[in-house]
matplotlib code that plots the C-alpha trace (Angstrom):
import matplotlib.pyplot as plt

x = [-2.2, -3.4, -2.3, -2.7, -2.3, -1.6, -3.3, -4.5, -6.6, -8.7, -11.5, -14.0, -12.3, -10.4, -7.7, -5.0, -2.9, -1.9, -5.5, -6.4, -3.5, -4.2, -7.8, -7.0, -4.4, -6.4, -9.7, -7.6, -6.1, -9.5, -10.9, -8.0, -9.1, -6.5, -7.4, -7.0, -7.5, -6.7, -6.1, -5.4, -5.6, -8.4, -9.7, -12.8, -14.6, -14.2, -17.5, -16.5, -17.5, -15.5, -15.8, -16.8, -16.3, -15.4, -15.6, -14.1, -11.5, -11.8, -11.6, -10.7, -10.6, -9.3, -10.8, -8.4, -8.5, -5.6, -5.0, -1.8, 0.0, -2.9, -1.1, 1.5, -1.1, -2.8, 0.5, 0.6, -2.9, -2.0, 1.0, -1.1, -3.7, -1.4, 0.7, -2.6, -3.7, -0.2, -0.1, -3.4, -2.4, -4.9, -2.1, 0.9, 2.5, 2.0, 2.5, 3.0, 3.7, 6.8, 4.9, 4.5, 6.8, 4.3, 6.3, 9.2, 10.8, 8.0, 9.1, 9.3, 6.4, 5.9, 5.1, 7.4, 6.7, 7.0, 7.3, 6.0, 7.7, 4.9, 6.9, 7.7, 7.3, 11.0, 11.6, 9.1, 10.8, 14.3, 13.0, 11.5, 14.9, 13.5, 14.8, 12.8, 11.4, 13.8, 11.2, 9.5, 12.8, 13.9, 10.5, 10.5, 14.0, 13.4, 10.4, 12.4, 15.0, 12.7, 11.2, 11.9, 11.6, 11.1, 9.4, 9.1, 6.5, 9.3, 13.0, 13.6, 11.9, 13.7, 17.0, 16.3, 14.9, 18.1, 20.3, 18.4, 18.1, 21.3, 19.9, 22.5, 22.6, 19.0, 17.4, 14.3, 11.8, 10.1, 6.4, 4.7, 1.0, -1.8, -5.2, -8.2, -8.9, -12.4, -13.7, -14.9, -12.7, -13.9, -15.4, -17.3, -16.3, -13.7, -14.4, -12.2, -9.8, -10.6, -7.5, -7.7, -5.3, -5.8, -3.9, -3.5, -3.2, 0.5, 3.8, 5.1, 2.3, 3.1, -0.1, 1.9, 3.9, 0.9, -1.1, 2.2, 2.1, -1.7, -1.5, 0.6, -1.7, -4.6, -2.9, -2.5, -5.7, -8.2, -11.1, -9.1, -10.1, -8.3, -10.1, -8.7, -9.5, -8.0, -7.9, -7.3, -3.8, -1.7, 1.1, 4.2, 2.7, -0.3, -2.6, -5.1, -3.3, -6.3, -6.6, -2.9, -3.3, -6.0, -4.2, -1.3, -3.5, -4.4, -7.7, -8.6, -7.4, -9.2, -12.5, -10.9, -9.7, -12.1, -11.5, -13.7, -12.1, -12.2, -14.5, -15.8, -13.9, -16.7, -16.7, -13.0, -13.5, -16.0, -13.5, -10.9, -13.5, -14.0, -10.9, -8.7, -5.7, -4.6, -1.4, 0.5, 3.7, 4.9, 8.2, 8.3, 6.1, 6.8, 4.7, 1.2, -2.1, -3.6, -2.0, -2.6, -6.0, -6.2, -4.4, -6.9, -9.8, -7.7, -7.1, -3.6, -1.3, 1.6, 3.6, 6.8, 10.3, 11.3, 11.4, 9.6, 7.9, 9.8, 9.0, 5.4, 5.5, 7.6, 8.1, 6.3, 4.9, 2.0, 2.4, 4.7, 7.2, 8.1, 10.2, 7.9, 10.2, 9.9, 6.7, 7.0, 7.7, 4.4, 2.5, 3.9, 3.1, -0.6, -0.8, 0.6, -1.8, -5.0, -3.8, -3.1, -6.1, -3.9, -1.3, -3.7, -5.6, -2.3, -1.2, -4.6, -4.8, -1.0, -1.7, -4.4, -2.6, 0.3, -1.7, -3.4, 0.2, 2.4, 0.1, -3.2, -4.1, -3.9, -0.4, 0.8, -1.1, 0.8, 4.2, 3.1, 1.8, 5.0, 7.0, 4.7, 5.4, 9.2, 9.1, 7.4, 9.7, 12.9, 11.5, 10.8, 14.0, 16.5, 19.6, 18.2, 16.6, 18.3, 16.5, 17.5, 16.0, 13.1, 12.1, 9.7, 10.8, 9.1, 11.2, 14.6, 13.3, 13.0, 15.7, 18.3, 16.1, 15.4, 17.7]
y = [38.7, 37.1, 33.5, 31.5, 27.7, 25.6, 22.4, 19.8, 17.6, 20.0, 18.4, 17.3, 16.6, 13.3, 14.0, 12.7, 14.1, 17.1, 18.2, 17.4, 19.4, 22.3, 22.6, 22.6, 25.4, 27.4, 27.3, 28.1, 31.0, 32.2, 31.8, 33.8, 36.9, 36.2, 35.7, 32.4, 31.1, 27.6, 27.0, 23.8, 21.8, 19.2, 16.9, 17.8, 14.7, 16.3, 16.8, 19.5, 22.9, 25.1, 27.9, 27.8, 29.4, 26.6, 28.0, 31.4, 29.8, 31.0, 27.8, 27.7, 24.5, 24.8, 22.3, 20.7, 18.1, 15.8, 14.5, 14.7, 17.7, 19.2, 19.3, 21.8, 24.2, 23.9, 25.0, 27.8, 28.9, 28.3, 30.7, 33.4, 33.3, 33.6, 36.4, 38.5, 38.0, 38.8, 42.1, 43.2, 42.8, 40.0, 37.6, 38.2, 35.0, 31.7, 28.0, 25.0, 21.5, 19.7, 16.9, 17.3, 20.3, 22.8, 26.1, 24.7, 27.4, 29.9, 33.4, 36.2, 37.2, 40.1, 37.8, 35.1, 31.4, 28.8, 25.2, 22.9, 19.6, 17.0, 14.2, 14.6, 11.4, 11.3, 11.5, 8.7, 6.5, 7.1, 6.1, 2.8, 2.0, 2.7, 4.9, 8.2, 9.0, 11.1, 13.5, 13.8, 14.4, 17.2, 18.9, 18.7, 19.9, 22.7, 23.7, 23.5, 25.7, 28.1, 28.5, 31.6, 29.7, 26.2, 24.5, 20.9, 19.0, 17.0, 17.4, 14.0, 14.8, 18.1, 16.6, 13.6, 16.2, 18.6, 15.3, 14.1, 17.1, 18.8, 21.6, 21.5, 25.4, 26.0, 27.0, 24.8, 25.9, 22.8, 23.1, 20.3, 19.1, 19.7, 18.1, 19.5, 18.1, 17.6, 19.3, 16.0, 13.2, 9.8, 7.7, 5.0, 1.3, -0.1, -3.2, -6.0, -7.1, -4.5, -3.4, -0.7, 0.2, 3.1, 4.3, 3.7, -0.1, -0.1, -1.6, 1.9, 2.1, -1.1, -2.9, -5.9, -6.1, -5.9, -8.7, -10.8, -10.3, -11.0, -14.8, -14.4, -12.1, -14.6, -17.4, -15.6, -13.8, -15.6, -13.1, -10.4, -8.8, -6.4, -3.8, -2.2, 1.3, 2.9, 3.5, 0.5, -0.1, -2.3, -4.6, -4.2, -6.3, -4.3, -6.7, -5.9, -5.4, -6.3, -9.6, -10.2, -9.3, -12.0, -14.6, -14.1, -15.1, -18.6, -19.6, -19.7, -16.1, -14.6, -14.2, -12.1, -9.5, -6.9, -4.5, -1.4, 0.7, 4.4, 6.0, 9.2, 10.8, 10.5, 6.7, 6.6, 8.5, 6.3, 3.2, 5.0, 5.8, 2.1, 0.3, -1.1, 0.1, 1.3, 0.4, 2.2, 0.1, 2.6, 2.3, 6.1, 9.2, 13.1, 13.5, 11.5, 12.6, 8.9, 8.3, 11.8, 11.5, 8.2, 10.0, 12.6, 10.1, 8.8, 5.5, 3.8, 3.5, 1.5, 3.5, 3.1, 3.6, 4.8, 8.2, 10.8, 8.3, 9.4, 13.0, 12.3, 9.3, 8.8, 5.2, 3.9, 7.1, 8.1, 5.0, 2.0, 2.3, -0.9, -2.0, -2.5, -5.4, -7.1, -8.9, -10.5, -7.1, -5.8, -8.8, -8.4, -4.8, -5.4, -8.3, -6.3, -3.4, -5.9, -7.8, -4.7, -2.6, -0.2, 0.3, 0.8, 3.5, 5.1, 5.4, 6.7, 9.6, 10.3, 10.3, 12.8, 15.1, 14.9, 16.3, 19.0, 20.2, 19.9, 19.5, 21.2, 24.2, 26.6, 25.6, 25.3, 28.1, 30.8, 29.2, 29.2, 32.8, 34.0, 32.0, 33.8, 37.1, 36.4, 35.3, 38.5, 40.8, 38.9, 38.9, 42.5, 43.6, 40.7, 42.7, 43.8, 40.5, 37.1, 33.9, 30.7, 27.1, 27.7, 25.2, 25.8, 25.7, 22.2, 21.0, 22.1, 20.2, 17.1, 17.2, 15.2, 12.1, 12.4, 11.1]
z = [-11.1, -14.3, -14.7, -17.9, -18.0, -21.2, -20.7, -23.3, -20.5, -18.4, -16.9, -17.5, -21.0, -21.0, -18.2, -16.0, -13.3, -15.3, -15.8, -12.2, -10.7, -13.2, -12.2, -8.4, -8.9, -11.3, -9.1, -5.9, -7.9, -8.7, -5.1, -3.9, -6.3, -9.0, -12.7, -14.0, -17.5, -19.2, -23.0, -24.7, -27.9, -28.0, -30.7, -32.7, -31.0, -27.4, -25.9, -23.2, -24.0, -26.2, -23.7, -20.0, -16.7, -14.4, -10.7, -12.0, -14.3, -18.0, -20.1, -23.7, -25.8, -29.3, -31.5, -33.9, -36.7, -35.5, -39.2, -40.9, -39.6, -37.7, -34.4, -36.0, -37.0, -33.8, -32.1, -34.2, -33.3, -29.6, -29.8, -31.6, -29.1, -26.3, -27.9, -28.3, -24.7, -23.6, -25.9, -24.6, -20.9, -20.2, -18.8, -16.7, -16.7, -18.8, -17.3, -19.4, -18.7, -19.7, -21.3, -24.9, -25.1, -25.9, -26.1, -28.1, -30.4, -29.7, -30.5, -27.8, -25.6, -23.2, -20.4, -18.9, -19.5, -16.7, -17.2, -14.3, -14.5, -14.3, -16.0, -19.6, -21.9, -22.1, -18.4, -17.9, -20.7, -19.3, -15.8, -17.2, -18.8, -22.4, -25.2, -25.6, -28.9, -30.6, -32.0, -28.4, -26.8, -29.1, -28.7, -24.9, -24.7, -26.8, -24.9, -21.6, -23.0, -24.3, -20.8, -18.9, -15.6, -14.4, -11.3, -10.4, -8.7, -6.8, -6.0, -7.6, -11.0, -11.1, -10.5, -13.0, -15.6, -15.4, -15.9, -18.9, -20.8, -19.8, -18.0, -15.0, -15.0, -14.7, -11.3, -10.5, -7.7, -6.0, -5.7, -4.8, -6.1, -3.7, -3.2, -1.5, 2.1, 3.0, 6.2, 7.6, 8.8, 7.4, 10.1, 8.5, 8.7, 6.4, 4.8, 6.1, 3.4, 1.0, -1.0, -3.7, -6.7, -8.8, -11.8, -15.5, -16.2, -17.2, -15.9, -14.8, -12.3, -10.8, -11.4, -12.8, -9.6, -7.4, -9.4, -9.0, -5.3, -4.8, -4.7, -1.8, -0.1, -1.1, 0.4, 4.0, 3.9, 2.0, 2.3, 0.8, -2.2, -4.6, -6.4, -9.4, -10.7, -13.7, -17.5, -19.7, -20.7, -23.2, -22.9, -25.0, -27.8, -27.9, -26.2, -23.3, -20.1, -18.2, -19.8, -19.3, -15.6, -15.3, -17.2, -14.8, -11.8, -10.6, -11.5, -7.7, -7.0, -10.0, -8.4, -5.6, -8.1, -9.5, -12.3, -12.3, -15.3, -15.4, -12.9, -11.7, -8.6, -6.3, -6.8, -6.3, -3.1, -1.8, -2.5, -0.4, 2.3, 2.5, 1.8, 4.5, 2.5, -1.0, -2.8, -5.2, -6.2, -8.8, -10.8, -11.7, -10.6, -10.7, -7.6, -8.0, -7.1, -6.3, -2.9, -1.8, -2.7, -0.6, 2.4, 2.6, 3.2, 6.0, 4.2, 5.0, 1.9, 0.6, -1.8, -3.8, -2.4, -5.8, -7.3, -5.3, -3.1, 0.0, -0.5, 0.2, 2.7, 5.6, 5.9, 8.9, 10.0, 7.5, 5.0, 4.1, 1.3, -0.8, -3.6, -6.7, -7.8, -4.6, -4.7, -1.3, 0.3, -1.2, 0.0, 3.3, 3.7, 2.5, 5.0, 7.8, 7.6, 7.0, 10.1, 12.3, 12.8, 15.2, 12.9, 9.8, 11.9, 12.8, 9.4, 8.1, 10.7, 10.1, 6.3, 6.4, 8.6, 6.5, 3.5, 5.7, 6.9, 3.6, 0.5, 1.1, -1.2, 1.7, 2.2, -1.5, -3.1, -1.2, -2.4, -5.9, -5.7, -4.4, -7.3, -9.8, -8.6, -8.3, -12.0, -13.1, -11.1, -12.6, -16.1, -15.9, -14.3, -14.7, -13.7, -10.3, -9.0, -8.5, -8.1, -6.0, -6.0, -3.6, -0.7, 1.9, 5.4, 5.7, 2.8, 4.2, 7.7, 5.6, 3.0, 4.9, 4.8, 1.1, -1.6]

ax = plt.figure().add_subplot(projection="3d")
ax.plot(x, y, z, "-o")
ax.set_aspect("equal")
plt.show()
C-alpha cells in the first residue's frame, strides 16, 4: 500500500503534535513494508531539507513565499503535485489533517482522501468558548466535506467536530494516536518534589490554572519545584505569557518555578524519567501526546477530566483526572502523589502498561492499515462495500465509562 500524508510541520521542522503523530505513523508504515511519503507547505526560511528520506519515509517540503497570497499559490502547487502522483500510481490513499483545511474544494482525484481529526482551529476555538474565525471555519468545513473518509483521534473530538460543522450523517472511525514504548522500563531515582508540565504556554493547555494552583502546593510541600517545558505563548492582549505567569506568583514562590522553553525530545524524556509527577490540566485536547509520553516513562500523571481525558486515563488506575477550573483539586492531586510513594509508583507502572496495551504502534498500526484498506475498497467499489464507525474491541469494552 502507498500512503501519502499532507503535513506542514513534519520534524525536524518547527512542529507540534500533528507533526509528531504523522512521523510516528509514517515510519511505522514504512517499517511494516508499506510505501509512505509526506508533503507539506513550508516557509522559505525553513532550515529542514526540501527532500529527504526519513527512516524510509520520503519527505517533500514545498518552499513558499508567504507574502500576500502566497498560501493560495502554494495550495495549487500542492494539489497539482498530489494529482500527478495519484495519476502515476505513486499513491493509493491521501491523508490530511483537519487543521488548516488543506483539501478544501479540491477537484476529483483517482485516490481517496482521508481527513484525520487532530483538532481544527475552529474546534479549539469553540471548545474554549470563542467565536471561530469565519474564514478558517469555512475552509475547514469545506475540507471536511471534500474528504471521502474521516477518522478521529478520539471519540470526543469526532462527536464535537460533527456537531460543530454539521456533519451528523458522516461516519467517523476512531483511531487513537500512538507513541513508541521504550524496551527498558525507567528504574532510576525520581527527584522528590519535581513536578513537570509540558505544552505550549496558552490557557488552553491549562498552564494558567497550574500556576494559580502552585502556591497551594508550595505551602504544603515547600521543597516542591515546578518545571515548565514548552513553546512561548501570548496572553489575550499580546503580552508574554511567561511574564504574566511569573507575575501571577507570590515573590516567595517564584524561585520554585522554572521555565525551560521549547526543548528537544531527549531532554523532555529525561525530565519525565526524573519527575515525581507530570501535570496536564488542559481545557481542550484532541488526543494529546504529552501525557502519553510521560506515561511510557512510568511517570505518574495528572490529566484533565475534560474533552478526551477519560479516553486515555482511567481515574485512579493509571493516572488522576482533575477539573482545570478547580485550582484546589489540581493542588490536592499533586500533593497526594508527592506524599504517597506507593500511589505514585502504582500509577506510573499502570500508566506505562496502559500505553503498551492500548496506544503503542504495535496495537494502533494494524487498525490504521485495516482502515486504509477499507477506504480504498469502498472508494473503488462504493456500491458493494459498506462502512461503519470502527472501534477496536478494547474501545467497546471501555465505551460505557466514557462520555
